[in-house]
C-alpha positions in Angstrom: 76.4 90.0 153.4 76.3 86.6 151.6 74.0 87.1 148.7 74.8 83.7 147.3 72.9 82.1 150.2 69.8 84.4 150.0 66.4 83.3 148.8 66.2 86.5 146.7 69.4 85.9 144.7 68.3 84.5 141.3 69.9 83.6 138.1 68.9 85.2 134.8 69.5 82.8 131.9 69.0 85.5 129.3 71.7 87.8 130.6 73.8 84.9 132.1 74.1 86.7 135.5 72.8 86.6 139.0 70.8 89.4 140.5 68.8 90.3 143.7 65.1 90.1 143.1 64.3 92.7 145.8 63.4 96.0 144.3 66.2 98.1 145.9 66.9 101.6 144.7 70.4 103.2 144.9 69.7 104.9 148.3 68.5 101.6 149.9 71.5 99.8 148.6 73.9 102.5 149.9 72.2 102.4 153.4 72.5 98.6 153.6 76.1 98.6 152.6 77.2 101.5 154.8 74.9 101.7 157.9 73.9 98.1 158.4 77.5 96.8 158.1 76.4 94.8 155.0 73.4 93.1 156.7 70.5 93.2 154.3 67.1 93.5 156.0 65.6 91.4 153.2 68.0 88.5 153.6 66.2 85.1 153.8 68.3 82.0 154.2 67.7 79.7 151.3 68.0 76.0 151.8 67.0 72.8 149.9 64.7 71.7 152.7 62.5 74.9 153.1 59.7 73.8 150.8 59.5 70.2 151.8 59.2 71.2 155.5 56.2 73.4 154.5 54.4 70.4 153.0 
């Protein structure tokens, strides 16, 4: 899983750290990391051209 390229991976200036904005509990996180071979079902490819294409 490459969280750095995900739309849900955000930076928190107050805590000076990155985090996943999806509301995952410990069980969901464990299932993703063990059963899905690290593939997150909430992964959305973020790119610089996503919003301009929508306009």
